[in-house]
BALUMMI-85977 format. One line per field, with one value per residue (C-alpha): residue in one letter; x, y, z. Coordinates in nm, 3 decimals. Layout:
BEGIN
code <- c(A_...);
px <- c(X_...);
py <- c(Y_...);
pz <- c(Z_...);
END
This chain:
BEGIN
code <- c(X_X_X_X_X_X_X_X_X_X_X_X_X_X_X_X_X_X_X_X_X_X_X_X_X_X_X_X_X_X_X_X_X_X_X_X_X_X_X_X_X_X_X_X_X_X_X_X_X_X_X_X_X_X_X_X_X_X_X_X_X_X_X_X_X_X_X_X_X_X_X_X_X_X_X_X_X_X_X_X_X_X_X_X_X_X_X_X_X_X_X_X_X_X_X_X_X_X_X_X_X_X_X_X_X_X_X_X_X_X_X_X_X_X_X);
px <- c(26.755_27.019_27.210_27.551_27.872_28.124_28.491_28.568_28.268_28.438_28.784_28.843_29.027_29.288_29.576_29.673_29.836_30.227_30.322_30.062_30.095_29.708_29.511_29.262_28.999_29.052_28.997_28.648_28.410_28.387_28.063_28.012_27.698_27.587_27.700_28.021_28.070_27.979_28.232_28.515_28.479_28.532_28.865_29.187_29.497_29.654_29.327_29.266_29.595_29.523_29.161_29.295_29.541_29.275_29.023_29.267_29.342_28.978_28.933_29.246_29.108_29.368_29.094_29.023_28.711_28.639_28.365_28.575_28.942_29.083_29.367_29.404_29.663_29.469_29.136_28.997_28.783_28.595_28.295_28.204_28.004_28.125_27.900_28.027_28.260_28.154_28.260_28.028_28.168_27.897_28.081_28.395_28.436_28.740_28.866_28.724_29.037_28.946_28.674_28.889_29.008_29.380_29.330_29.153_29.426_29.668_29.538_29.503_29.892_29.960_29.759_29.913_30.272_30.224_30.040);
py <- c(0.421_0.642_0.468_0.373_0.305_0.052_0.142_-0.021_0.189_0.507_0.463_0.154_-0.145_-0.057_-0.266_-0.403_-0.169_-0.213_-0.292_-0.577_-0.542_-0.586_-0.896_-0.984_-0.981_-0.617_-0.492_-0.319_-0.258_0.092_0.247_0.588_0.804_0.970_1.286_1.166_0.991_1.330_1.519_1.258_1.269_1.657_1.634_1.729_1.468_1.608_1.648_1.298_1.172_1.287_1.130_0.810_0.771_0.839_0.616_0.356_0.386_0.371_0.076_-0.115_-0.006_0.243_0.506_0.663_0.663_1.004_1.027_1.270_1.272_1.628_1.777_2.136_2.223_2.153_2.219_1.876_1.657_1.324_1.251_0.896_0.617_0.320_0.010_-0.337_-0.421_-0.123_0.230_0.469_0.799_1.058_1.352_1.493_1.874_2.063_2.398_2.445_2.671_2.619_2.869_3.113_3.449_3.340_3.017_3.209_3.450_3.178_3.022_3.315_3.374_3.040_3.047_3.378_3.241_2.927_3.142);
pz <- c(6.276_6.077_5.798_5.906_5.684_5.761_5.782_5.449_5.291_5.385_5.390_5.177_5.270_5.561_5.635_5.966_6.204_6.150_6.511_6.542_6.922_6.966_7.013_6.712_6.961_7.065_6.724_6.723_6.418_6.301_6.150_6.024_6.051_5.736_5.861_5.968_5.620_5.435_5.639_5.591_5.206_5.229_5.407_5.255_5.236_5.545_5.750_5.662_5.790_6.167_6.134_5.985_6.261_6.530_6.385_6.367_6.728_6.808_6.607_6.776_7.133_7.200_7.311_7.627_7.819_7.635_7.341_7.156_7.007_6.949_6.779_6.872_6.636_6.330_6.502_6.432_6.639_6.630_6.803_6.856_7.049_7.179_7.227_7.328_7.023_6.790_6.741_6.561_6.439_6.473_6.372_6.241_6.322_6.129_6.028_5.687_5.573_5.218_5.249_5.444_5.260_5.300_5.114_4.810_4.827_4.830_4.527_4.322_4.390_4.279_3.966_3.893_3.949_3.717_3.419);
END
């Protein structure tokens, strides 16, 4: 079996959802596969914002019966499997814009402006 990481090992300790409109028995345990953990660690801050929001929804049983959460504007997807009271994140797909030509040109422009 592939090594799994707990939510607190990957995202750190998270506070309860602010609205607290859920019963404590509805909260699911969230685990990450090694592949999903590596991809989560690479995400930028703005990418993590969407991913964290969707992961919190999964953990709080606000998910649909689908096995994937999509954000078409940011080109991000979360693949997961649900079993009993556990959700295992199997993959995080995202647009790696840091490796794009536009991003590299923007970095050069920012460097030139600041020096």
